N, C-alpha and C positions, 0 to 999 in steps of 0.2 A: 783466068780460070778460077772458079770459086773453089774452096778448100775441098768441098765434098766431091766435086768433079774429078780431082786429082786422087785424093787419099783412098776414097772407097774403091777405086779401080786398081789399086795396087795389090800385090800378093801379100805385102807385109801387113795391111789392115786386116786380113783374114788370118794371118799368123797371130797377131796380137790378140784377136777376139775369137780364137779357135774354141775356147772352153766355154762358151756360152751354155747356159743350162737348158738343154732341150726338154727335159722332163718338166721343168717349171714352165717353159713356153706352152707345151702342150696341155698342162694343168690349166693355165690361163685360158686357152682356146676353147677348152671343154667348158669351163665355168661361163665363159662370155657367151658362147653360142647358146648355151642352155638358157641363160638370162635373157638374151635377145629373142628367144623362142624361134629361131631360124629353122625353116623346114628343109629337109633334104632336097637338094637340087637348086637350092636359092643360089643366086649369083653374087659371088664375093670378090671384092678387089682388095688385095694386100699390096698396100703403097706406102713407102718402098718396101720392096720384098727382099733385098739382098740376094743371097743364093737360094732363097725359097724355102727356108725351114718351117715357117709358119703356113705358107701356101700348101706345101705338100702334106702337112699334117690336116689341115682343113679339108682338103680334097679327100683324104682317107676317111673322114667323118661323113662324107657323102655330098659335099657341097660342090657347086660349079665355081671354080676359082681362077681368077686372073691374077698373076703376080707381075708387078711393074716396077722397074727401078731404072735410074739414070746411068748405072753402072753396066756398060756392055759386057765386061767380063764376068759379072755376077749373073747376068741374064744368060750368057753363053753357057755357064755351068748349069743354071737351073733348067735350061731347055732339055738336058738328058732326062728329066723326069716328067715331062710333058705326056698327056694322054687325052682322051676326048673331052674330059672335063676339067682339064688343068692345062693352063697355057701361060707362057711367060713373054713379056715384051718390054723393050726399051721405052721409057716414058718420063718425062720431066714434070714433076707435079706443078709446075708454073704454067703448064699448057692444059687446056680444057680436054674433057673426055668425050669420045664419040658414043661410048656405050653407057647404059644405065645399070646400076647395080642396087641389089637389095641391102646390102651392107658394104661400107668401105672402111677398112681398118688400117689406121696409121700407128704403127706399133714401135716400141723400143725406142722412145725419144727420137723420133724421126720428124720433128716439126721444130720451127723456129730457127731455121738456118740463116735467115735472111736479115740483113741490116735494118731494113725500113719496115715499119709497122704495116704500111699498105701492101707490101709484097706477101707478108705472111697472112694478111687478110685476104689478099687475092687468091692464094693457095686455099684458104678455106672456102671461099666462093666456088672454086674449081671442084673441090670435093663435094660441096652440096649440089652443084650442077650435075654431078655424076651419080646422083642418087635417084632411084625410082620413086614413085609417088609416096610410098610409105617406108622408104629406105632410112637407114640409120647410119650415122657416122661415129666411129669411135677412135678417139686420140688417147693414146698411152704415153704419157710424159712423166718426167721425173717431178717429184715435189721439191721446189727449188728451196724452200725454207729448211727442209731436212738435209738437202745437199749442203747448204750453207753451213749448218750446224755440224756436219760431219766431214766436211772436205778434207781430203788428203792432199796436202800441197805437194809432196815430192815422193816419188816412188820409182824403184826399178823393177822391171818384170822381164823374167828370162823365158823365152818361147823359142823352140827350134834353134837353140844356139845363138839367137839374136837378143841383145840386151836393149831393152826399150827403157830409155830414161824419160820419166814422165813428170811434168809440172802442171799443176792444176791452179786456177785462180778464178776470181770473179771481178771482172772490170768493165766499167762503162756499160753496164746492163747485159753482159754476157757471161756465162759460164764457159771457161776456155780451158782447154788441154793442149799443152805443148809436148810433142813426141819427137824425140831424137834417138837415132841409133846408127851403128856403122855396120856395113857389110861389104866384104871384098875390098876394104880399104876405102870405101866410099861413104861419106857422111850424108845422112838423110835427115831432113827436118819436115815434120808435118804439123798441122793444127787442126783441131776440132773446136768449133764454138757454137753454141746455141744461145738463144736469148733467155734471160732470166724472166720466165714467164709465170707469174703468179696467177692464182685462181681468178683474182680480180681482173688482171690484164686479159686473162682468156675470156672472161665474161664480156668485156669490151669488144674483143675480136668477134666473138660469137655474135653479138648484137649487130655489128657493122656488116657481117656476112649474112645477116638475116636468118640465122640458124636459131634453134632453141635448145637449151640444156636441160636435158631429161633427168640425167642423174650424175654423180660423181662418186667414184670408189677410190680407195687408197692403196689397194694392193690387189695381187692376182687372186686372192681368196674372195675378192669382192667385198671386203669389209668397207664401211663408210669412211669417207675422206676425213683426216684429221690434219689440220694445217701444220702442226708442229711435228707429229710423230709418223704419219704416214710416208712411206718411201716412194709411192707412186701417186700421180695424179691422172686418173683415168676418167675421160669425159665421154659420156654418151650424148649424142646430139641428133636431132632430127629437124 
C-alpha cells in the first residue's frame, strides 16, 4: 500500500492538520477563479479534494464542482455536503477521467507522490485529458527551494491530546516527513513524501505531457514566482 492510501484515510491525519487556514484557502480560490475568468456554472474538478473544503467553497461561488479523492473516509464525510451542483467521488489520479472539465485544480501540494517520473507525467496526462477544449489546469505546489532554506527538521505538535513527533528531511530527490505518535498504548508510524520538484523539472514534465505553461505565481495573492523567496509554486497550464 502506498503511504498516501494508508495515512490519508486515518482519523489522525485529519487531527494533525485540523487547523488548516480556511480563510487563506477561500482567499486563494477567489483570486484564482477571478484570474481564470471562470463563468458561473463552469465545471470544476478539485482533485484530490480531501474532505472537500475547497470544493464546498467553490460551489458557493456558483460553480458546478466535482470533488474527487482516493480516501474513502474523506469522500464519505464530504458527501454530506452534496447538492445538485456539488458531488464527490472516490477517484485515483492515476486513472483517466470519463468527464471533461473547464478547470481542474490540484491544490495544496497534492502532486509528485510517485517514485518514478513517468508516473507523475502519466498523472499530468490524465489531468490534461480531463480538460474541455479550452480548459485550464492549476497545480498548487510548494516552492522546494524555499522549503529547503527554511526546513524545520524536528518538531512536536500536540493536537487533541495526541503528541505528534515529526522529523523532516530531503533525501534522494524527495521531501520527507516522518510522523510518530502513541495512542492507547499503540505506537503509530506514518510517512509523507513528495518529489523535490523544481520549476525546471515541472517544465520537463509539462513538455512530456504535451501541456503549455501559461503562468506561474508564487503565493495565494498571485504575485509573480520568485525562485528563492516565494513560498508556493502555482502553475497555470493549458
